[in-house]
Backbone as JSON Lines, residues from 0, in Angstrom:
{"i":0,"aa":"M","n":[50.45,-2.43,11.12],"ca":[49.97,-3.14,10.09],"c":[50.18,-4.93,10.66]}
{"i":1,"aa":"K","n":[49.51,-6.07,11.13],"ca":[50.06,-7.57,10.61],"c":[49.77,-8.34,9.89]}
{"i":2,"aa":"R","n":[50.47,-8.78,9.45],"ca":[50.33,-9.08,8.32],"c":[50.45,-10.72,8.26]}
{"i":3,"aa":"Y","n":[49.52,-12.04,7.64],"ca":[49.75,-12.98,7.76],"c":[49.17,-14.1,6.36]}
{"i":4,"aa":"D","n":[49.65,-15.0,6.38],"ca":[49.47,-16.02,5.59],"c":[47.25,-16.41,5.48]}
{"i":5,"aa":"T","n":[47.5,-16.43,7.34],"ca":[46.3,-16.97,7.19],"c":[45.89,-16.81,9.21]}
{"i":6,"aa":"F","n":[44.47,-16.05,9.11],"ca":[43.67,-16.12,10.27],"c":[43.57,-16.72,11.09]}
{"i":7,"aa":"V","n":[43.19,-17.71,11.99],"ca":[42.32,-18.45,12.14],"c":[41.48,-18.18,13.68]}
{"i":8,"aa":"M","n":[40.06,-18.48,13.61],"ca":[39.33,-18.11,14.58],"c":[38.55,-19.33,14.81]}
{"i":9,"aa":"G","n":[38.48,-19.31,16.78],"ca":[37.71,-20.13,16.72],"c":[37.45,-20.36,18.12]}
{"i":10,"aa":"H","n":[36.71,-21.05,18.58],"ca":[37.09,-21.22,20.71],"c":[38.02,-22.4,20.18]}
{"i":11,"aa":"I","n":[38.76,-23.19,21.28],"ca":[39.74,-23.52,21.9],"c":[38.32,-24.87,23.15]}
{"i":12,"aa":"S","n":[38.94,-25.71,22.86],"ca":[38.12,-26.54,23.61],"c":[39.21,-27.33,25.25]}
{"i":13,"aa":"I","n":[38.67,-27.49,26.1],"ca":[39.07,-27.98,26.56],"c":[38.24,-29.5,26.87]}
{"i":14,"aa":"D","n":[39.11,-30.68,26.29],"ca":[38.12,-32.07,25.63],"c":[38.63,-32.57,27.39]}
{"i":15,"aa":"E","n":[37.05,-33.38,27.22],"ca":[37.3,-34.54,28.15],"c":[37.41,-36.1,27.56]}
{"i":16,"aa":"N","n":[38.31,-37.03,26.86],"ca":[38.73,-37.43,26.36],"c":[37.9,-39.4,27.22]}
{"i":17,"aa":"I","n":[37.18,-39.74,26.88],"ca":[37.03,-41.32,27.61],"c":[36.87,-42.56,26.87]}
{"i":18,"aa":"Y","n":[38.32,-43.24,26.78],"ca":[38.57,-43.86,26.05],"c":[38.77,-45.54,26.82]}
{"i":19,"aa":"Q","n":[37.8,-46.47,26.75],"ca":[38.29,-47.56,27.24],"c":[37.79,-47.9,28.83]}
{"i":20,"aa":"G","n":[36.81,-46.68,29.38],"ca":[37.29,-45.85,30.84],"c":[38.15,-45.16,31.08]}
{"i":21,"aa":"E","n":[38.56,-44.61,30.74],"ca":[40.28,-43.58,31.42],"c":[39.86,-42.77,30.9]}
{"i":22,"aa":"A","n":[39.79,-40.99,31.51],"ca":[39.72,-39.88,30.59],"c":[40.71,-39.31,30.92]}
{"i":23,"aa":"V","n":[40.62,-38.91,29.87],"ca":[42.27,-37.62,30.26],"c":[41.8,-35.98,29.33]}
{"i":24,"aa":"K","n":[41.72,-35.14,30.2],"ca":[41.85,-33.85,29.61],"c":[42.81,-33.1,28.68]}
{"i":25,"aa":"E","n":[42.49,-33.03,27.56],"ca":[43.19,-32.24,26.31],"c":[42.92,-31.2,25.79]}
{"i":26,"aa":"I","n":[43.67,-30.15,25.59],"ca":[43.41,-28.89,24.43],"c":[42.73,-29.84,23.52]}
{"i":27,"aa":"G","n":[41.84,-28.94,23.01],"ca":[40.96,-29.18,21.51],"c":[40.95,-27.9,20.96]}
{"i":28,"aa":"G","n":[39.7,-28.46,19.67],"ca":[39.94,-27.48,18.35],"c":[39.98,-27.14,17.75]}
{"i":29,"aa":"A","n":[39.64,-27.1,16.15],"ca":[40.55,-27.07,15.33],"c":[40.93,-25.48,14.79]}
{"i":30,"aa":"V","n":[40.43,-24.44,16.29],"ca":[41.95,-23.63,16.08],"c":[42.96,-23.89,16.63]}
{"i":31,"aa":"F","n":[43.15,-24.76,17.13],"ca":[44.07,-25.47,18.27],"c":[44.99,-25.8,16.72]}
{"i":32,"aa":"Y","n":[44.32,-27.26,16.57],"ca":[45.42,-27.63,15.27],"c":[46.05,-27.48,14.54]}
{"i":33,"aa":"S","n":[44.93,-26.67,13.67],"ca":[44.86,-25.55,12.07],"c":[46.27,-24.79,12.45]}
{"i":34,"aa":"S","n":[46.14,-24.31,13.34],"ca":[47.43,-23.04,13.58],"c":[48.22,-24.12,14.13]}
{"i":35,"aa":"C","n":[48.55,-23.98,14.42],"ca":[50.07,-25.03,15.38],"c":[50.55,-25.8,13.79]}
{"i":36,"aa":"A","n":[49.6,-26.42,12.91],"ca":[50.45,-27.23,11.98],"c":[51.01,-26.58,11.31]}
{"i":37,"aa":"S","n":[49.67,-25.34,10.88],"ca":[50.22,-24.21,9.43],"c":[51.76,-24.13,9.76]}
{"i":38,"aa":"H","n":[51.66,-23.09,11.57],"ca":[52.6,-22.35,11.92],"c":[53.93,-23.38,12.27]}
{"i":39,"aa":"S","n":[53.62,-24.91,12.25],"ca":[54.95,-25.95,12.49],"c":[55.64,-25.64,10.17]}
{"i":40,"aa":"I","n":[55.33,-25.23,9.24],"ca":[55.23,-25.52,8.17],"c":[55.81,-24.42,7.63]}
{"i":41,"aa":"G","n":[56.06,-23.44,8.33],"ca":[56.29,-21.91,7.87],"c":[54.88,-21.37,8.12]}
{"i":42,"aa":"H","n":[53.89,-21.32,8.23],"ca":[52.89,-20.4,7.54],"c":[53.05,-19.17,8.82]}
{"i":43,"aa":"K","n":[52.94,-18.05,8.12],"ca":[52.52,-17.13,9.39],"c":[51.22,-16.27,9.73]}
{"i":44,"aa":"I","n":[50.72,-17.28,11.0],"ca":[49.49,-17.08,11.5],"c":[49.61,-16.59,12.13]}
{"i":45,"aa":"G","n":[48.2,-15.81,12.18],"ca":[47.29,-15.23,13.69],"c":[46.26,-15.46,13.99]}
{"i":46,"aa":"I","n":[45.37,-16.04,15.44],"ca":[44.66,-16.25,16.06],"c":[43.86,-15.31,16.27]}
{"i":47,"aa":"L","n":[42.49,-15.88,16.45],"ca":[41.17,-15.5,17.44],"c":[40.33,-16.61,18.08]}
{"i":48,"aa":"T","n":[40.78,-16.37,19.41],"ca":[39.86,-16.7,19.9],"c":[39.15,-16.27,21.27]}
{"i":49,"aa":"K","n":[38.58,-17.44,22.16],"ca":[37.58,-16.59,23.5],"c":[37.7,-17.98,24.36]}
{"i":50,"aa":"L","n":[37.98,-17.33,25.57],"ca":[37.99,-18.37,26.59],"c":[37.64,-17.68,27.8]}
{"i":51,"aa":"S","n":[37.77,-18.29,29.52],"ca":[37.73,-17.98,30.25],"c":[38.92,-17.09,30.99]}
{"i":52,"aa":"R","n":[38.94,-16.11,31.25],"ca":[40.04,-15.85,31.68],"c":[40.75,-17.12,32.97]}
{"i":53,"aa":"K","n":[40.34,-17.56,33.82],"ca":[40.28,-18.58,34.31],"c":[41.43,-19.68,33.45]}
{"i":54,"aa":"D","n":[41.51,-19.84,32.54],"ca":[41.89,-20.81,31.78],"c":[42.6,-20.54,30.72]}
{"i":55,"aa":"R","n":[43.15,-19.37,30.88],"ca":[44.19,-18.68,30.28],"c":[45.52,-19.52,29.97]}
{"i":56,"aa":"E","n":[46.21,-19.96,30.52],"ca":[46.38,-20.84,31.06],"c":[47.45,-21.97,29.57]}
{"i":57,"aa":"Y","n":[46.12,-22.83,29.47],"ca":[45.77,-23.39,27.77],"c":[46.54,-22.57,26.43]}
{"i":58,"aa":"L","n":[46.41,-21.55,26.49],"ca":[47.52,-20.15,25.81],"c":[48.55,-20.42,25.45]}
{"i":59,"aa":"E","n":[49.04,-21.64,26.01],"ca":[50.75,-21.73,26.16],"c":[50.66,-23.02,25.24]}
{"i":60,"aa":"A","n":[49.89,-23.66,25.35],"ca":[50.05,-25.38,24.42],"c":[50.46,-24.33,22.84]}
{"i":61,"aa":"F","n":[49.9,-23.2,22.51],"ca":[50.48,-23.52,21.11],"c":[51.48,-22.86,20.54]}
{"i":62,"aa":"N","n":[52.02,-23.5,19.15],"ca":[52.91,-22.7,19.06],"c":[53.19,-21.87,18.31]}
{"i":63,"aa":"V","n":[52.42,-20.86,17.88],"ca":[52.31,-19.45,17.44],"c":[52.8,-18.84,18.17]}
{"i":64,"aa":"P","n":[53.4,-17.5,17.74],"ca":[53.75,-16.29,19.04],"c":[52.66,-15.93,19.58]}
{"i":65,"aa":"K","n":[52.85,-15.04,21.41],"ca":[52.36,-14.62,21.5],"c":[51.77,-13.63,21.08]}
{"i":66,"aa":"E","n":[52.68,-13.0,20.55],"ca":[52.13,-11.95,19.73],"c":[51.33,-11.62,19.27]}
{"i":67,"aa":"D","n":[51.44,-13.13,18.42],"ca":[50.01,-13.44,17.13],"c":[48.73,-14.15,17.68]}
{"i":68,"aa":"I","n":[48.22,-13.93,18.85],"ca":[47.24,-14.73,19.3],"c":[46.23,-13.47,20.46]}
{"i":69,"aa":"T","n":[45.15,-13.12,19.47],"ca":[43.79,-12.34,20.08],"c":[43.45,-13.21,21.01]}
{"i":70,"aa":"A","n":[43.73,-13.26,22.42],"ca":[42.54,-13.93,23.06],"c":[41.49,-12.91,23.56]}
{"i":71,"aa":"L","n":[40.29,-13.7,23.54],"ca":[39.02,-12.55,24.2],"c":[38.12,-13.0,25.46]}
{"i":72,"aa":"D","n":[38.36,-12.56,26.37],"ca":[37.98,-13.06,27.42],"c":[35.82,-13.78,27.45]}
{"i":73,"aa":"S","n":[35.84,-14.88,28.18],"ca":[34.55,-14.62,27.72],"c":[33.69,-15.38,29.58]}
{"i":74,"aa":"R","n":[32.74,-15.29,29.03],"ca":[32.08,-16.12,30.92],"c":[32.21,-16.9,31.15]}
{"i":75,"aa":"N","n":[32.34,-18.39,29.37],"ca":[32.67,-19.76,29.97],"c":[33.99,-20.31,28.82]}
{"i":76,"aa":"T","n":[34.87,-21.35,28.83],"ca":[35.57,-22.17,27.85],"c":[35.01,-22.74,27.85]}
{"i":77,"aa":"T","n":[34.78,-23.5,26.12],"ca":[34.42,-24.24,25.47],"c":[34.74,-25.94,26.15]}
{"i":78,"aa":"S","n":[34.02,-26.6,26.32],"ca":[34.58,-27.55,26.93],"c":[33.73,-29.29,26.58]}
{"i":79,"aa":"I","n":[34.01,-29.87,25.95],"ca":[33.28,-30.62,25.22],"c":[33.43,-31.69,26.07]}
{"i":80,"aa":"R","n":[33.18,-32.75,26.14],"ca":[33.18,-34.74,27.15],"c":[33.4,-35.56,25.23]}
{"i":81,"aa":"N","n":[34.24,-36.09,25.08],"ca":[34.49,-37.37,24.13],"c":[34.0,-38.98,24.97]}
{"i":82,"aa":"I","n":[33.07,-39.16,24.25],"ca":[33.07,-40.78,25.24],"c":[32.82,-42.07,23.43]}
{"i":83,"aa":"Y","n":[34.75,-42.41,23.33],"ca":[34.61,-43.09,22.36],"c":[33.85,-44.71,22.82]}
{"i":84,"aa":"H","n":[33.17,-44.55,21.28],"ca":[32.62,-45.89,21.71],"c":[33.28,-47.42,20.98]}
{"i":85,"aa":"S","n":[34.14,-47.22,20.25],"ca":[34.87,-48.78,19.32],"c":[36.72,-48.56,19.51]}
{"i":86,"aa":"A","n":[37.27,-49.28,18.89],"ca":[38.47,-49.62,19.45],"c":[39.37,-47.94,18.03]}
{"i":87,"aa":"N","n":[38.36,-47.89,17.0],"ca":[39.63,-47.1,15.64],"c":[38.81,-45.43,16.66]}
{"i":88,"aa":"R","n":[38.26,-45.53,17.52],"ca":[37.66,-44.27,17.87],"c":[36.65,-43.43,16.73]}
{"i":89,"aa":"E","n":[36.08,-44.88,15.62],"ca":[35.07,-43.19,14.59],"c":[33.77,-43.77,15.66]}
{"i":90,"aa":"R","n":[33.7,-43.53,16.32],"ca":[32.28,-43.56,16.83],"c":[32.62,-43.14,18.33]}
{"i":91,"aa":"R","n":[31.43,-42.07,18.48],"ca":[31.85,-41.46,19.32],"c":[30.6,-40.27,20.24]}
{"i":92,"aa":"T","n":[30.29,-40.05,21.12],"ca":[28.91,-39.08,21.89],"c":[29.8,-38.21,22.04]}
{"i":93,"aa":"C","n":[29.26,-37.51,21.84],"ca":[29.92,-35.32,21.96],"c":[28.71,-35.03,23.13]}
{"i":94,"aa":"T","n":[29.69,-34.72,24.19],"ca":[28.38,-33.79,25.0],"c":[29.22,-32.32,25.58]}
{"i":95,"aa":"A","n":[28.27,-31.62,25.16],"ca":[28.79,-29.92,25.31],"c":[28.48,-29.27,26.86]}
{"i":96,"aa":"L","n":[29.88,-29.17,27.51],"ca":[29.77,-28.92,28.86],"c":[29.25,-27.83,29.53]}
{"i":97,"aa":"S","n":[30.58,-26.71,28.94],"ca":[30.06,-25.78,28.62],"c":[30.76,-25.3,26.98]}
{"i":98,"aa":"V","n":[29.76,-24.12,26.43],"ca":[29.96,-23.48,25.53],"c":[30.46,-21.59,25.81]}
{"i":99,"aa":"A","n":[31.88,-21.45,25.26],"ca":[32.41,-19.9,25.3],"c":[31.51,-18.9,24.63]}
{"i":100,"aa":"D","n":[31.71,-17.74,24.5],"ca":[30.31,-16.46,23.97],"c":[30.88,-16.53,22.32]}
{"i":101,"aa":"P","n":[29.56,-16.02,21.18],"ca":[30.06,-15.97,19.97],"c":[31.07,-14.93,19.8]}
{"i":102,"aa":"F","n":[31.37,-15.74,18.6],"ca":[32.3,-14.33,17.62],"c":[31.34,-13.3,16.85]}
{"i":103,"aa":"T","n":[31.7,-12.08,17.36],"ca":[31.15,-10.45,16.06],"c":[32.39,-10.36,15.56]}
{"i":104,"aa":"I","n":[31.61,-9.66,14.45],"ca":[32.49,-8.73,13.78],"c":[33.08,-7.78,14.26]}
{"i":105,"aa":"D","n":[33.04,-7.29,15.17],"ca":[33.65,-6.62,16.3],"c":[34.86,-6.87,16.93]}
{"i":106,"aa":"D","n":[34.77,-8.63,16.93],"ca":[36.49,-8.66,17.62],"c":[37.42,-9.55,16.98]}
{"i":107,"aa":"I","n":[36.89,-8.77,15.31],"ca":[38.32,-8.8,14.52],"c":[39.09,-7.51,14.71]}
{"i":108,"aa":"P","n":[40.74,-8.08,14.59],"ca":[41.6,-7.16,15.75],"c":[41.23,-6.22,14.04]}
{"i":109,"aa":"D","n":[41.72,-4.53,13.9],"ca":[41.44,-3.65,13.44],"c":[43.11,-3.65,12.85]}
{"i":110,"aa":"N","n":[43.71,-4.55,13.41],"ca":[45.19,-4.1,12.86],"c":[45.87,-5.66,12.1]}
{"i":111,"aa":"I","n":[45.1,-6.42,11.62],"ca":[45.66,-7.2,10.67],"c":[44.94,-7.13,9.26]}
{"i":112,"aa":"D","n":[46.21,-8.34,8.93],"ca":[45.14,-8.33,7.13],"c":[46.15,-9.7,6.83]}
{"i":113,"aa":"S","n":[45.14,-10.47,6.15],"ca":[45.28,-11.72,6.31],"c":[45.03,-12.31,4.48]}
{"i":114,"aa":"Q","n":[45.93,-13.25,3.74],"ca":[45.28,-14.03,2.79],"c":[44.0,-14.61,3.06]}
{"i":115,"aa":"I","n":[44.21,-15.56,3.77],"ca":[42.94,-16.28,4.36],"c":[42.73,-15.71,5.61]}
{"i":116,"aa":"Y","n":[41.03,-15.71,5.93],"ca":[40.95,-16.47,7.05],"c":[39.25,-17.34,6.95]}
{"i":117,"aa":"H","n":[40.01,-18.12,8.03],"ca":[39.87,-19.22,8.51],"c":[38.28,-19.63,9.64]}
{"i":118,"aa":"F","n":[37.2,-19.7,10.0],"ca":[36.45,-20.11,10.3],"c":[36.51,-22.2,11.24]}
{"i":119,"aa":"A","n":[37.24,-21.58,11.87],"ca":[38.1,-23.18,12.55],"c":[36.99,-23.5,13.71]}
{"i":120,"aa":"G","n":[35.54,-23.54,13.56],"ca":[34.29,-23.67,14.82],"c":[34.05,-24.85,15.48]}
{"i":121,"aa":"L","n":[33.19,-25.07,16.21],"ca":[33.23,-26.14,16.52],"c":[31.81,-26.76,17.08]}
{"i":122,"aa":"I","n":[31.42,-25.31,16.89],"ca":[29.95,-25.54,17.32],"c":[28.48,-24.41,16.95]}
{"i":123,"aa":"S","n":[27.64,-24.65,16.14],"ca":[26.33,-23.85,15.66],"c":[26.52,-23.11,16.46]}
{"i":124,"aa":"G","n":[26.51,-21.36,15.81],"ca":[26.21,-20.0,16.61],"c":[27.36,-20.11,17.4]}
{"i":125,"aa":"E","n":[29.14,-20.32,16.93],"ca":[30.02,-20.12,17.14],"c":[30.08,-18.48,16.36]}
{"i":126,"aa":"F","n":[29.93,-18.15,14.89],"ca":[30.24,-16.86,14.71],"c":[28.9,-16.21,14.38]}
{"i":127,"aa":"N","n":[28.76,-14.99,13.96],"ca":[28.21,-14.46,13.56],"c":[28.4,-14.5,12.05]}
{"i":128,"aa":"N","n":[26.4,-15.22,10.98],"ca":[26.73,-15.42,10.36],"c":[27.23,-14.15,8.79]}
{"i":129,"aa":"E","n":[27.15,-13.22,9.36],"ca":[27.67,-12.17,8.6],"c":[29.28,-11.72,8.86]}
{"i":130,"aa":"M","n":[29.3,-12.52,9.48],"ca":[31.78,-12.57,9.72],"c":[32.21,-13.16,8.15]}
{"i":131,"aa":"I","n":[31.35,-14.41,7.7],"ca":[31.68,-14.51,6.49],"c":[31.56,-13.52,5.25]}
{"i":132,"aa":"K","n":[30.29,-12.53,4.9],"ca":[30.32,-11.57,4.18],"c":[31.31,-10.55,4.12]}
{"i":133,"aa":"Y","n":[32.0,-10.19,5.69],"ca":[32.6,-8.88,5.64],"c":[33.8,-9.6,5.23]}
{"i":134,"aa":"L","n":[34.17,-11.03,5.39],"ca":[35.81,-11.27,5.8],"c":[35.93,-11.62,4.26]}
{"i":135,"aa":"H","n":[34.99,-12.1,3.48],"ca":[35.35,-11.78,2.05],"c":[35.75,-10.83,1.74]}
{"i":136,"aa":"N","n":[35.11,-9.99,1.8],"ca":[36.09,-8.76,1.31],"c":[37.75,-8.11,1.49]}
{"i":137,"aa":"K","n":[37.58,-8.63,2.58],"ca":[38.95,-8.83,3.07],"c":[40.2,-9.65,2.46]}
{"i":138,"aa":"G","n":[39.83,-10.36,2.35],"ca":[40.71,-11.9,1.52],"c":[40.19,-13.39,1.54]}
{"i":139,"aa":"K","n":[40.89,-14.47,0.77],"ca":[39.78,-15.4,0.7],"c":[39.39,-16.21,2.37]}
{"i":140,"aa":"V","n":[37.86,-16.47,2.0],"ca":[37.37,-17.16,3.12],"c":[37.9,-19.08,2.75]}
{"i":141,"aa":"A","n":[37.57,-20.38,4.56],"ca":[38.01,-21.01,4.39],"c":[36.87,-21.25,5.67]}
{"i":142,"aa":"L","n":[35.93,-21.97,5.58],"ca":[35.38,-22.63,7.02],"c":[35.19,-24.35,6.78]}
{"i":143,"aa":"D","n":[35.52,-24.36,8.44],"ca":[35.4,-25.48,8.19],"c":[33.37,-26.19,8.92]}
{"i":144,"aa":"V","n":[33.17,-27.09,8.27],"ca":[31.64,-26.44,7.97],"c":[30.83,-27.44,9.57]}
{"i":145,"aa":"Q","n":[31.81,-28.33,10.21],"ca":[31.43,-28.54,11.38],"c":[30.92,-27.38,12.45]}
{"i":146,"aa":"G","n":[31.59,-26.04,12.92],"ca":[31.04,-25.33,13.2],"c":[29.68,-24.45,13.01]}
{"i":147,"aa":"F","n":[29.4,-25.37,11.61],"ca":[27.74,-24.45,11.41],"c":[26.57,-25.47,11.56]}
{"i":148,"aa":"L","n":[27.4,-26.81,11.37],"ca":[26.45,-27.87,11.74],"c":[26.15,-28.26,13.04]}
{"i":149,"aa":"R","n":[26.84,-28.71,13.96],"ca":[26.81,-29.07,15.08],"c":[26.1,-27.89,16.19]}
{"i":150,"aa":"T","n":[24.94,-29.0,16.81],"ca":[24.13,-28.13,17.34],"c":[24.48,-28.4,18.79]}
{"i":151,"aa":"V","n":[23.77,-28.26,19.61],"ca":[23.98,-28.72,21.35],"c":[22.48,-28.62,21.08]}
{"i":152,"aa":"G","n":[21.67,-30.5,21.47],"ca":[20.8,-30.47,21.53],"c":[20.41,-30.62,23.28]}
{"i":153,"aa":"E","n":[19.36,-31.83,23.19],"ca":[18.64,-32.31,24.59],"c":[19.68,-32.67,25.35]}
{"i":154,"aa":"N","n":[19.97,-32.46,27.01],"ca":[20.97,-33.32,27.42],"c":[22.57,-32.65,27.2]}
{"i":155,"aa":"K","n":[22.31,-31.73,26.86],"ca":[23.61,-31.42,26.46],"c":[24.14,-32.23,24.89]}
{"i":156,"aa":"E","n":[23.9,-33.21,24.65],"ca":[24.48,-33.52,23.1],"c":[24.41,-32.98,22.21]}
{"i":157,"aa":"M","n":[26.14,-33.52,20.84],"ca":[25.73,-32.43,20.24],"c":[25.39,-34.02,19.53]}
{"i":158,"aa":"V","n":[24.38,-32.79,18.34],"ca":[23.92,-33.89,17.0],"c":[24.1,-32.36,16.46]}
{"i":159,"aa":"F","n":[23.96,-32.76,14.96],"ca":[23.95,-32.56,13.49],"c":[22.36,-31.6,12.94]}
{"i":160,"aa":"K","n":[23.0,-30.85,12.19],"ca":[21.53,-30.26,12.04],"c":[22.4,-28.97,10.54]}
{"i":161,"aa":"D","n":[21.41,-29.19,10.13],"ca":[21.62,-28.41,8.48],"c":[22.0,-27.42,8.7]}
{"i":162,"aa":"W","n":[22.7,-25.91,8.5],"ca":[22.8,-25.28,8.01],"c":[21.74,-24.25,7.18]}
{"i":163,"aa":"E","n":[20.45,-24.29,7.38],"ca":[19.37,-23.56,7.44],"c":[19.95,-21.84,5.96]}
{"i":164,"aa":"K","n":[21.04,-21.16,6.42],"ca":[21.3,-20.06,4.94],"c":[22.69,-20.54,4.73]}
{"i":165,"aa":"K","n":[22.56,-21.99,4.51],"ca":[23.92,-22.54,2.98],"c":[23.67,-21.44,2.35]}
{"i":166,"aa":"K","n":[22.59,-21.74,1.46],"ca":[22.89,-21.42,-0.21],"c":[22.92,-19.64,0.43]}
{"i":167,"aa":"E","n":[22.06,-19.18,1.34],"ca":[22.66,-17.89,1.27],"c":[24.51,-16.94,1.56]}
{"i":168,"aa":"Y","n":[25.03,-18.19,1.89],"ca":[27.03,-17.89,2.67],"c":[27.79,-18.38,1.4]}
{"i":169,"aa":"L","n":[27.55,-19.56,0.82],"ca":[28.21,-20.76,0.43],"c":[28.9,-20.05,-1.15]}
{"i":170,"aa":"P","n":[28.51,-18.76,-1.08],"ca":[28.99,-17.89,-2.44],"c":[29.87,-16.71,-1.78]}
{"i":171,"aa":"Y","n":[30.37,-17.0,-0.46],"ca":[31.24,-15.78,-0.21],"c":[32.46,-16.76,0.43]}
{"i":172,"aa":"I","n":[32.52,-18.28,0.52],"ca":[33.31,-19.66,0.48],"c":[34.27,-19.37,-0.05]}
{"i":173,"aa":"D","n":[35.59,-19.62,0.0],"ca":[36.73,-20.03,-0.76],"c":[36.78,-21.69,-0.97]}
{"i":174,"aa":"Y","n":[37.05,-21.86,0.3],"ca":[37.64,-22.67,0.83],"c":[36.29,-23.72,1.87]}
{"i":175,"aa":"L","n":[35.46,-24.72,1.82],"ca":[34.74,-25.17,1.84],"c":[35.17,-26.6,2.17]}
{"i":176,"aa":"K","n":[35.27,-26.7,4.03],"ca":[36.04,-28.13,4.83],"c":[34.88,-28.57,4.91]}
{"i":177,"aa":"T","n":[34.6,-30.38,4.79],"ca":[33.5,-31.0,5.01],"c":[33.58,-32.05,5.13]}
{"i":178,"aa":"D","n":[33.2,-33.14,5.62],"ca":[33.38,-35.15,5.26],"c":[32.19,-35.08,4.71]}
{"i":179,"aa":"A","n":[32.56,-36.13,4.72],"ca":[31.15,-37.07,3.16],"c":[30.04,-36.72,4.21]}
{"i":180,"aa":"A","n":[29.58,-37.49,5.73],"ca":[28.15,-36.59,6.47],"c":[28.15,-35.6,6.85]}
{"i":181,"aa":"E","n":[28.82,-35.41,6.7],"ca":[28.16,-33.27,6.85],"c":[27.88,-33.26,5.33]}
{"i":182,"aa":"A","n":[28.79,-33.34,3.89],"ca":[27.41,-33.19,3.8],"c":[26.44,-33.33,2.51]}
{"i":183,"aa":"E","n":[26.29,-34.91,3.33],"ca":[25.16,-35.19,3.18],"c":[23.89,-34.37,3.9]}
{"i":184,"aa":"I","n":[24.18,-34.29,5.13],"ca":[23.21,-33.48,5.9],"c":[22.74,-32.16,5.31]}
{"i":185,"aa":"M","n":[24.14,-31.43,4.47],"ca":[23.51,-29.79,3.75],"c":[22.99,-30.04,2.24]}
{"i":186,"aa":"T","n":[23.89,-31.04,1.87],"ca":[22.5,-31.29,0.61],"c":[21.56,-32.93,0.77]}
{"i":187,"aa":"G","n":[21.35,-33.25,1.08],"ca":[20.57,-35.07,0.88],"c":[21.32,-35.93,0.09]}
{"i":188,"aa":"A","n":[22.32,-36.03,-0.5],"ca":[23.64,-36.78,-1.06],"c":[24.29,-37.73,-0.17]}
{"i":189,"aa":"K","n":[24.18,-39.18,-1.07],"ca":[25.09,-39.95,-0.04],"c":[26.14,-40.27,-0.84]}
{"i":190,"aa":"D","n":[26.13,-39.89,-2.05],"ca":[27.51,-39.83,-3.36],"c":[28.07,-38.51,-2.89]}
{"i":191,"aa":"R","n":[29.56,-39.19,-3.16],"ca":[30.16,-37.92,-2.27],"c":[30.58,-36.86,-3.47]}
{"i":192,"aa":"K","n":[30.85,-37.35,-5.01],"ca":[30.66,-36.58,-5.97],"c":[29.84,-35.54,-6.37]}
{"i":193,"aa":"K","n":[28.07,-36.39,-5.91],"ca":[26.62,-35.5,-5.68],"c":[27.03,-34.83,-5.21]}
{"i":194,"aa":"A","n":[27.66,-34.65,-4.28],"ca":[27.15,-33.62,-2.99],"c":[28.1,-32.57,-3.09]}
{"i":195,"aa":"A","n":[29.41,-32.96,-3.6],"ca":[30.28,-32.44,-4.01],"c":[29.87,-30.85,-5.49]}
{"i":196,"aa":"E","n":[29.06,-31.83,-6.07],"ca":[28.97,-30.83,-6.84],"c":[27.36,-29.84,-6.84]}
{"i":197,"aa":"M","n":[26.76,-30.1,-5.66],"ca":[25.91,-29.33,-5.01],"c":[25.89,-28.37,-4.81]}
{"i":198,"aa":"L","n":[27.68,-28.51,-3.8],"ca":[27.77,-27.17,-3.2],"c":[28.91,-26.29,-3.88]}
{"i":199,"aa":"F","n":[29.41,-26.4,-4.62],"ca":[29.82,-25.98,-5.88],"c":[28.68,-25.3,-6.34]}
{"i":200,"aa":"R","n":[27.61,-26.19,-6.98],"ca":[26.92,-25.18,-7.74],"c":[25.59,-23.55,-7.02]}
{"i":201,"aa":"W","n":[26.21,-24.16,-5.59],"ca":[25.43,-23.09,-4.9],"c":[26.71,-22.13,-4.31]}
{"i":202,"aa":"G","n":[27.88,-22.16,-4.98],"ca":[28.57,-21.2,-4.99],"c":[29.88,-21.42,-4.18]}
{"i":203,"aa":"A","n":[30.32,-22.8,-3.32],"ca":[31.46,-23.05,-2.76],"c":[31.84,-23.0,-4.09]}
{"i":204,"aa":"K","n":[33.63,-22.62,-3.58],"ca":[34.5,-22.56,-4.39],"c":[35.96,-24.26,-5.13]}
{"i":205,"aa":"E","n":[35.8,-24.52,-4.08],"ca":[36.49,-24.84,-3.44],"c":[36.75,-26.23,-1.84]}
């Protein structure tokens, strides 16, 4: 049995970042940045991701030991084009060039035990919602709501839409990560304090 402080799940992304006319290809995704940061401060981290077999070289970018990375084959690797419109990079247009196969309960390794299971998704549909309830029975659940709100719309441009089943699943989430804009989408409240109170009332613990 492999034991972890946090088991991080999500698609890596091959990002095409365009800023002031210059394009740079980089590895991205919350699963990459959060797992590498946690490992760097001494946490024991496990990873579950999916990508195309032809892109497995990108796994070398992780600082987490290879034996702690479960990388499943997918028809495609998620790839996102980010066009930045401001000098501070706060304004951008995101386009989904390709999307990896979704995760299901069957993808979770049988030989792991973790204190926290972190849903580090990028795009709505990345996870089967029932994974939240399933992993709630195994440990604490952390969830980045971006992976449940950000949707591939027309022309593959990504837009944010409310998570229709949020009230069903929020009670199973111990740590909910959201920014002010995402919280407003879910609650309709512009005031951050009011939005936080509503999310707490609906079941999110922290």
